[in-house]
C-alpha positions as CSV (number, residue, x, y, z in Angstrom):
1,M,-48.3,46.4,-55.7
2,P,-44.4,46.0,-55.0
3,K,-42.0,45.0,-57.7
4,F,-39.4,42.6,-57.1
5,V,-36.0,41.5,-58.9
6,I,-35.6,37.7,-58.6
7,E,-31.9,36.5,-59.2
8,R,-31.8,32.6,-60.0
9,H,-28.5,30.9,-60.3
10,I,-28.8,28.4,-63.1
11,P,-25.6,27.2,-64.6
12,G,-25.4,26.8,-68.0
13,V,-28.8,28.7,-68.5
14,G,-27.5,30.8,-71.1
15,K,-26.8,27.8,-73.5
16,L,-30.5,26.7,-73.3
17,T,-32.0,26.3,-76.7
18,P,-35.2,28.7,-77.3
19,E,-37.3,25.5,-77.1
20,Q,-36.0,24.8,-73.4
21,L,-36.4,28.6,-72.7
22,K,-39.9,28.3,-73.8
23,G,-40.5,25.2,-71.6
24,I,-39.3,27.3,-68.7
25,S,-41.5,30.1,-69.6
26,Q,-44.7,27.8,-70.0
27,T,-44.1,26.1,-66.5
28,S,-43.8,29.7,-64.8
29,C,-46.8,30.9,-66.7
30,G,-48.9,27.6,-65.6
31,V,-47.9,28.2,-61.9
32,L,-48.9,32.2,-62.3
33,R,-52.3,31.2,-63.6
34,K,-52.8,28.9,-60.5
35,M,-51.8,31.7,-58.0
36,G,-54.0,34.0,-59.4
37,P,-53.6,37.9,-60.3
38,E,-51.7,39.0,-57.2
39,I,-48.3,38.1,-58.9
40,Q,-47.1,38.8,-62.4
41,W,-44.2,38.1,-64.4
42,V,-43.0,41.1,-66.0
43,H,-40.0,39.8,-68.2
44,S,-36.4,38.3,-67.4
45,Y,-32.8,38.6,-68.5
46,V,-31.1,35.5,-69.4
47,T,-27.2,35.6,-68.7
48,A,-24.4,32.7,-68.8
49,D,-25.2,31.3,-65.6
50,K,-28.0,33.2,-64.1
51,I,-31.9,34.7,-64.9
52,Y,-32.8,38.0,-63.5
53,C,-36.7,38.3,-63.2
54,V,-38.6,41.2,-62.5
55,Y,-42.3,40.4,-60.9
56,I,-44.8,42.4,-59.5
57,A,-46.2,40.7,-56.2
58,A,-48.1,41.1,-53.1
59,D,-45.0,40.5,-51.2
60,E,-41.8,38.5,-51.2
61,K,-43.7,35.5,-50.0
62,M,-45.6,35.2,-53.2
63,V,-42.5,35.3,-55.2
64,R,-40.7,32.4,-53.4
65,E,-44.1,30.5,-53.3
66,H,-44.0,30.7,-57.3
67,A,-40.3,29.5,-57.3
68,E,-40.9,26.6,-55.1
69,R,-44.3,25.5,-57.1
70,G,-42.1,25.9,-60.4
71,G,-39.1,24.0,-59.2
72,F,-36.9,27.4,-59.7
73,P,-34.3,28.8,-57.8
74,A,-34.9,32.2,-56.1
75,N,-31.4,32.7,-54.7
76,I,-31.9,36.4,-54.1
77,V,-35.2,38.5,-53.9
78,A,-34.9,42.2,-53.7
79,E,-37.8,44.6,-53.3
80,V,-37.5,47.4,-56.0
81,A,-36.9,50.8,-53.9
82,A,-37.0,53.0,-57.1
83,V,-36.3,53.1,-60.8
84,I,-34.0,55.3,-62.2
85,D,-32.9,56.0,-65.9
86,P,-31.2,58.6,-67.8
87,T,-34.0,61.1,-67.4
88,T,-33.6,61.0,-63.6
89,A,-30.2,63.0,-64.3
90,E,-32.4,65.9,-66.0
């Protein structure tokens, strides 16, 4: 299945408490359980004003549906074309 990177603009998100981040995570996981195995959350990176999420999903529509159901923004959804790292240079 394709992998997607989602950019979520959430001003001040980097200042949320661990408990608040846990609540966001619980909401996301609840929506994912209802949507079924065709969409999976891999992990997310929280910065000052954005969250960058990595998902595996059948298509972009599912990613956007998850965002809508969870009440999360999905400002940019980009399908991953390739993954590179330092070993790519070898």
